C-alpha beads as a LAMMPS data file, in Angstrom:
LAMMPS data file: protein, C-alpha beads

249 atoms
248 bonds

1 atom types
1 bond types

-500.0 500.0 xlo xhi
-500.0 500.0 ylo yhi
-500.0 500.0 zlo zhi

Masses

1 110.0

Atoms # bond

1 1 1 -21.502 -405.816 68.656
2 1 1 -24.964 -405.605 70.225
3 1 1 -25.510 -409.370 70.308
4 1 1 -23.923 -410.027 73.753
5 1 1 -26.230 -407.416 75.300
6 1 1 -29.423 -408.439 73.489
7 1 1 -31.893 -411.160 74.446
8 1 1 -32.018 -413.328 71.334
9 1 1 -33.170 -416.594 72.931
10 1 1 -36.643 -416.298 71.436
11 1 1 -36.940 -415.993 67.646
12 1 1 -37.987 -412.670 66.209
13 1 1 -41.673 -412.404 65.454
14 1 1 -42.856 -411.198 62.077
15 1 1 -43.954 -407.920 63.617
16 1 1 -40.557 -407.395 65.251
17 1 1 -38.838 -408.064 61.932
18 1 1 -41.144 -405.638 60.153
19 1 1 -40.604 -402.940 62.792
20 1 1 -36.830 -403.362 62.725
21 1 1 -36.728 -403.365 58.937
22 1 1 -38.815 -400.190 58.812
23 1 1 -36.575 -398.378 61.300
24 1 1 -33.425 -399.619 59.589
25 1 1 -34.602 -398.539 56.160
26 1 1 -35.489 -395.050 57.379
27 1 1 -32.247 -394.692 59.333
28 1 1 -30.089 -396.175 56.576
29 1 1 -31.617 -393.842 54.019
30 1 1 -31.028 -390.899 56.335
31 1 1 -27.393 -391.839 56.938
32 1 1 -26.791 -392.286 53.207
33 1 1 -28.327 -388.922 52.348
34 1 1 -26.309 -387.223 55.099
35 1 1 -23.020 -388.732 53.927
36 1 1 -23.688 -387.659 50.341
37 1 1 -24.618 -384.201 51.584
38 1 1 -21.396 -383.843 53.571
39 1 1 -19.412 -384.262 50.361
40 1 1 -20.785 -380.922 49.172
41 1 1 -21.595 -378.942 52.329
42 1 1 -19.887 -378.198 55.652
43 1 1 -20.414 -380.082 58.946
44 1 1 -21.965 -377.101 60.748
45 1 1 -24.423 -376.361 57.935
46 1 1 -25.275 -380.037 57.766
47 1 1 -25.922 -380.195 61.509
48 1 1 -28.266 -377.199 61.561
49 1 1 -30.226 -378.480 58.549
50 1 1 -30.512 -381.964 60.060
51 1 1 -31.836 -380.254 63.181
52 1 1 -34.967 -379.364 61.220
53 1 1 -35.945 -383.008 61.759
54 1 1 -37.113 -381.946 65.221
55 1 1 -39.491 -379.438 63.624
56 1 1 -40.712 -381.988 61.104
57 1 1 -41.353 -384.734 63.680
58 1 1 -44.767 -383.401 64.850
59 1 1 -45.860 -383.016 61.232
60 1 1 -44.751 -386.555 60.401
61 1 1 -46.656 -387.804 63.458
62 1 1 -49.774 -386.036 62.199
63 1 1 -49.469 -387.369 58.652
64 1 1 -48.502 -390.936 59.579
65 1 1 -50.359 -391.496 62.857
66 1 1 -53.053 -388.822 62.720
67 1 1 -51.660 -387.582 66.007
68 1 1 -53.082 -384.182 66.815
69 1 1 -50.540 -381.455 66.190
70 1 1 -50.503 -377.886 67.490
71 1 1 -50.514 -374.487 65.863
72 1 1 -46.995 -373.936 67.178
73 1 1 -45.752 -376.654 64.806
74 1 1 -46.634 -374.485 61.806
75 1 1 -45.019 -371.432 63.386
76 1 1 -41.906 -373.464 64.154
77 1 1 -41.738 -374.677 60.566
78 1 1 -41.948 -371.107 59.254
79 1 1 -39.209 -369.954 61.648
80 1 1 -36.980 -372.881 60.656
81 1 1 -37.615 -372.148 56.973
82 1 1 -36.432 -368.579 57.563
83 1 1 -33.349 -369.956 59.269
84 1 1 -32.736 -372.257 56.319
85 1 1 -32.815 -369.227 54.017
86 1 1 -30.191 -367.294 55.993
87 1 1 -28.033 -370.389 56.430
88 1 1 -27.964 -371.002 52.666
89 1 1 -28.376 -367.416 51.403
90 1 1 -26.284 -366.258 48.420
91 1 1 -23.980 -364.320 50.762
92 1 1 -23.354 -367.583 52.635
93 1 1 -22.546 -369.548 49.490
94 1 1 -26.087 -370.297 48.371
95 1 1 -28.067 -373.513 48.446
96 1 1 -25.913 -376.367 47.146
97 1 1 -26.644 -379.991 46.361
98 1 1 -25.251 -381.021 49.734
99 1 1 -27.847 -378.885 51.491
100 1 1 -30.627 -380.540 49.464
101 1 1 -29.400 -384.030 50.354
102 1 1 -29.143 -382.973 53.985
103 1 1 -32.705 -381.646 53.923
104 1 1 -33.806 -385.115 52.774
105 1 1 -31.898 -386.449 55.782
106 1 1 -33.935 -384.170 58.057
107 1 1 -37.192 -385.530 56.637
108 1 1 -36.096 -389.141 57.160
109 1 1 -34.757 -388.505 60.660
110 1 1 -37.997 -386.750 61.587
111 1 1 -39.809 -389.911 60.575
112 1 1 -37.369 -392.025 62.560
113 1 1 -38.010 -390.017 65.742
114 1 1 -41.733 -390.680 65.440
115 1 1 -41.280 -394.337 64.492
116 1 1 -38.990 -395.008 67.460
117 1 1 -41.424 -393.331 69.863
118 1 1 -44.250 -395.498 68.552
119 1 1 -42.472 -398.850 68.179
120 1 1 -40.227 -398.777 71.269
121 1 1 -43.347 -399.027 73.438
122 1 1 -44.543 -402.138 71.625
123 1 1 -41.345 -404.171 71.499
124 1 1 -38.227 -404.839 73.583
125 1 1 -35.849 -401.911 72.879
126 1 1 -32.724 -404.086 72.825
127 1 1 -34.128 -406.490 70.241
128 1 1 -35.582 -403.617 68.248
129 1 1 -32.298 -401.713 68.048
130 1 1 -30.528 -404.975 67.097
131 1 1 -32.913 -405.424 64.177
132 1 1 -32.692 -401.744 63.278
133 1 1 -28.893 -401.857 63.201
134 1 1 -28.893 -405.034 61.104
135 1 1 -31.358 -403.528 58.630
136 1 1 -29.334 -400.309 58.471
137 1 1 -26.209 -402.345 57.677
138 1 1 -28.045 -404.109 54.849
139 1 1 -29.208 -400.777 53.401
140 1 1 -25.669 -399.369 53.655
141 1 1 -24.145 -402.469 52.033
142 1 1 -26.600 -402.364 49.140
143 1 1 -25.940 -398.670 48.636
144 1 1 -22.178 -399.222 48.654
145 1 1 -22.398 -402.077 46.146
146 1 1 -24.611 -400.111 43.790
147 1 1 -23.028 -396.668 44.040
148 1 1 -19.440 -397.030 45.255
149 1 1 -16.203 -398.711 44.204
150 1 1 -15.180 -401.459 46.620
151 1 1 -11.902 -399.867 47.687
152 1 1 -10.847 -399.221 51.291
153 1 1 -7.501 -397.791 52.430
154 1 1 -7.002 -399.173 55.920
155 1 1 -5.017 -397.094 58.401
156 1 1 -4.927 -396.571 62.150
157 1 1 -6.823 -393.295 61.804
158 1 1 -9.477 -394.810 59.546
159 1 1 -9.910 -397.788 61.881
160 1 1 -10.337 -395.527 64.923
161 1 1 -12.856 -393.352 63.079
162 1 1 -14.759 -396.436 61.901
163 1 1 -14.921 -397.893 65.411
164 1 1 -16.088 -394.587 66.880
165 1 1 -18.787 -394.208 64.232
166 1 1 -19.962 -397.805 64.620
167 1 1 -19.777 -398.212 68.416
168 1 1 -20.455 -394.813 69.963
169 1 1 -22.199 -392.779 67.259
170 1 1 -24.425 -395.621 66.055
171 1 1 -24.879 -398.730 68.215
172 1 1 -24.707 -397.221 71.710
173 1 1 -26.420 -393.969 70.715
174 1 1 -29.333 -395.838 69.138
175 1 1 -29.622 -398.219 72.083
176 1 1 -29.741 -395.334 74.570
177 1 1 -32.236 -393.510 72.344
178 1 1 -34.476 -396.576 72.152
179 1 1 -34.431 -397.081 75.926
180 1 1 -34.973 -393.406 76.731
181 1 1 -37.831 -392.881 74.296
182 1 1 -39.888 -395.533 76.029
183 1 1 -40.371 -392.987 78.826
184 1 1 -40.862 -389.744 76.897
185 1 1 -42.812 -388.345 73.984
186 1 1 -41.344 -387.901 70.530
187 1 1 -41.739 -384.138 71.081
188 1 1 -39.538 -384.147 74.174
189 1 1 -36.950 -386.339 72.454
190 1 1 -36.924 -383.962 69.494
191 1 1 -36.279 -381.035 71.850
192 1 1 -33.234 -382.806 73.292
193 1 1 -31.978 -383.447 69.769
194 1 1 -31.835 -379.661 69.321
195 1 1 -28.457 -379.732 71.059
196 1 1 -26.955 -381.881 68.306
197 1 1 -26.499 -378.922 65.961
198 1 1 -24.765 -376.875 68.667
199 1 1 -22.324 -379.669 69.510
200 1 1 -21.661 -380.342 65.823
201 1 1 -20.910 -376.685 65.079
202 1 1 -18.546 -376.543 68.064
203 1 1 -16.813 -379.773 67.016
204 1 1 -16.424 -378.546 63.427
205 1 1 -14.840 -375.333 64.717
206 1 1 -12.452 -377.243 67.006
207 1 1 -11.383 -379.917 64.509
208 1 1 -11.660 -378.179 61.128
209 1 1 -11.591 -374.495 62.000
210 1 1 -14.954 -373.936 60.301
211 1 1 -16.335 -370.463 60.877
212 1 1 -19.873 -369.425 60.071
213 1 1 -20.704 -365.932 58.836
214 1 1 -23.093 -363.672 60.735
215 1 1 -26.054 -364.508 58.422
216 1 1 -25.304 -368.209 58.847
217 1 1 -25.276 -367.901 62.637
218 1 1 -28.566 -366.017 62.371
219 1 1 -29.958 -368.836 60.249
220 1 1 -28.725 -371.458 62.677
221 1 1 -30.216 -369.516 65.567
222 1 1 -33.586 -369.303 63.816
223 1 1 -33.534 -373.044 63.161
224 1 1 -32.804 -373.690 66.840
225 1 1 -35.609 -371.296 67.774
226 1 1 -37.981 -373.163 65.498
227 1 1 -36.927 -376.444 67.087
228 1 1 -37.751 -375.089 70.544
229 1 1 -41.025 -373.452 69.461
230 1 1 -42.178 -376.770 67.996
231 1 1 -42.071 -378.273 71.485
232 1 1 -43.659 -375.411 73.453
233 1 1 -46.652 -376.559 75.510
234 1 1 -50.033 -375.268 74.387
235 1 1 -52.625 -374.896 77.122
236 1 1 -53.062 -377.888 79.398
237 1 1 -53.836 -380.467 76.726
238 1 1 -50.934 -382.900 76.184
239 1 1 -50.363 -384.408 72.778
240 1 1 -51.457 -387.926 71.982
241 1 1 -47.882 -389.164 72.047
242 1 1 -47.296 -387.446 75.405
243 1 1 -50.396 -389.078 76.877
244 1 1 -49.315 -392.437 75.563
245 1 1 -45.828 -392.101 77.055
246 1 1 -47.237 -391.264 80.488
247 1 1 -49.753 -394.115 80.566
248 1 1 -48.653 -396.928 82.926
249 1 1 -47.922 -400.200 81.151

Bonds

1 1 1 2
2 1 2 3
3 1 3 4
4 1 4 5
5 1 5 6
6 1 6 7
7 1 7 8
8 1 8 9
9 1 9 10
10 1 10 11
11 1 11 12
12 1 12 13
13 1 13 14
14 1 14 15
15 1 15 16
16 1 16 17
17 1 17 18
18 1 18 19
19 1 19 20
20 1 20 21
21 1 21 22
22 1 22 23
23 1 23 24
24 1 24 25
25 1 25 26
26 1 26 27
27 1 27 28
28 1 28 29
29 1 29 30
30 1 30 31
31 1 31 32
32 1 32 33
33 1 33 34
34 1 34 35
35 1 35 36
36 1 36 37
37 1 37 38
38 1 38 39
39 1 39 40
40 1 40 41
41 1 41 42
42 1 42 43
43 1 43 44
44 1 44 45
45 1 45 46
46 1 46 47
47 1 47 48
48 1 48 49
49 1 49 50
50 1 50 51
51 1 51 52
52 1 52 53
53 1 53 54
54 1 54 55
55 1 55 56
56 1 56 57
57 1 57 58
58 1 58 59
59 1 59 60
60 1 60 61
61 1 61 62
62 1 62 63
63 1 63 64
64 1 64 65
65 1 65 66
66 1 66 67
67 1 67 68
68 1 68 69
69 1 69 70
70 1 70 71
71 1 71 72
72 1 72 73
73 1 73 74
74 1 74 75
75 1 75 76
76 1 76 77
77 1 77 78
78 1 78 79
79 1 79 80
80 1 80 81
81 1 81 82
82 1 82 83
83 1 83 84
84 1 84 85
85 1 85 86
86 1 86 87
87 1 87 88
88 1 88 89
89 1 89 90
90 1 90 91
91 1 91 92
92 1 92 93
93 1 93 94
94 1 94 95
95 1 95 96
96 1 96 97
97 1 97 98
98 1 98 99
99 1 99 100
100 1 100 101
101 1 101 102
102 1 102 103
103 1 103 104
104 1 104 105
105 1 105 106
106 1 106 107
107 1 107 108
108 1 108 109
109 1 109 110
110 1 110 111
111 1 111 112
112 1 112 113
113 1 113 114
114 1 114 115
115 1 115 116
116 1 116 117
117 1 117 118
118 1 118 119
119 1 119 120
120 1 120 121
121 1 121 122
122 1 122 123
123 1 123 124
124 1 124 125
125 1 125 126
126 1 126 127
127 1 127 128
128 1 128 129
129 1 129 130
130 1 130 131
131 1 131 132
132 1 132 133
133 1 133 134
134 1 134 135
135 1 135 136
136 1 136 137
137 1 137 138
138 1 138 139
139 1 139 140
140 1 140 141
141 1 141 142
142 1 142 143
143 1 143 144
144 1 144 145
145 1 145 146
146 1 146 147
147 1 147 148
148 1 148 149
149 1 149 150
150 1 150 151
151 1 151 152
152 1 152 153
153 1 153 154
154 1 154 155
155 1 155 156
156 1 156 157
157 1 157 158
158 1 158 159
159 1 159 160
160 1 160 161
161 1 161 162
162 1 162 163
163 1 163 164
164 1 164 165
165 1 165 166
166 1 166 167
167 1 167 168
168 1 168 169
169 1 169 170
170 1 170 171
171 1 171 172
172 1 172 173
173 1 173 174
174 1 174 175
175 1 175 176
176 1 176 177
177 1 177 178
178 1 178 179
179 1 179 180
180 1 180 181
181 1 181 182
182 1 182 183
183 1 183 184
184 1 184 185
185 1 185 186
186 1 186 187
187 1 187 188
188 1 188 189
189 1 189 190
190 1 190 191
191 1 191 192
192 1 192 193
193 1 193 194
194 1 194 195
195 1 195 196
196 1 196 197
197 1 197 198
198 1 198 199
199 1 199 200
200 1 200 201
201 1 201 202
202 1 202 203
203 1 203 204
204 1 204 205
205 1 205 206
206 1 206 207
207 1 207 208
208 1 208 209
209 1 209 210
210 1 210 211
211 1 211 212
212 1 212 213
213 1 213 214
214 1 214 215
215 1 215 216
216 1 216 217
217 1 217 218
218 1 218 219
219 1 219 220
220 1 220 221
221 1 221 222
222 1 222 223
223 1 223 224
224 1 224 225
225 1 225 226
226 1 226 227
227 1 227 228
228 1 228 229
229 1 229 230
230 1 230 231
231 1 231 232
232 1 232 233
233 1 233 234
234 1 234 235
235 1 235 236
236 1 236 237
237 1 237 238
238 1 238 239
239 1 239 240
240 1 240 241
241 1 241 242
242 1 242 243
243 1 243 244
244 1 244 245
245 1 245 246
246 1 246 247
247 1 247 248
248 1 248 249
């Protein structure tokens, strides 16, 4: 699918293969955890919990890259944790296994945001997303072989959903993300990703009629607040990733 739009004349270097495999493994693990989570939780809850990845991204950058983080990151994490409580409080159905799987998704996606910001500046984004997609497919295939029964009921609806998920929600979205994150910090990208939870909640209401209770909306709002707080500027000192993204290359 991406091959016609990707420059594959030169063979992949070992570093490109390693980078693509790393991104694909993180992304594939995140997708798998999210799909398992959606079996047990609702789309809107899943979207708000996955949104915590934006709060976790600065912490992942600090742990993995020793990138200097800000005090607002801790405050954002505390706010998001409060939102997680209200979203999964006993009155809202309590914390279920789907929420736990989805929280693992948030951790992996937070790592993917940081990894893309770091690696997309080192390698061609088209070739990198090609390798990432291929590695993600391998991870998904292995997971399906090990954990699922090989049984597919083909229908027009299933085919349309599969094409949408593969073309728009995966290949094109990842390609656009890879290209865009060459010109912005992982913090700014994470802030844009805040809108994902809002769109997902709206889509779940339109398609499935899902309605969140008042405590759940409060929890979702706190998570969104934490996502925004995590990206608030502090003084006049840009983060290491921000400085790197603004350096001419």
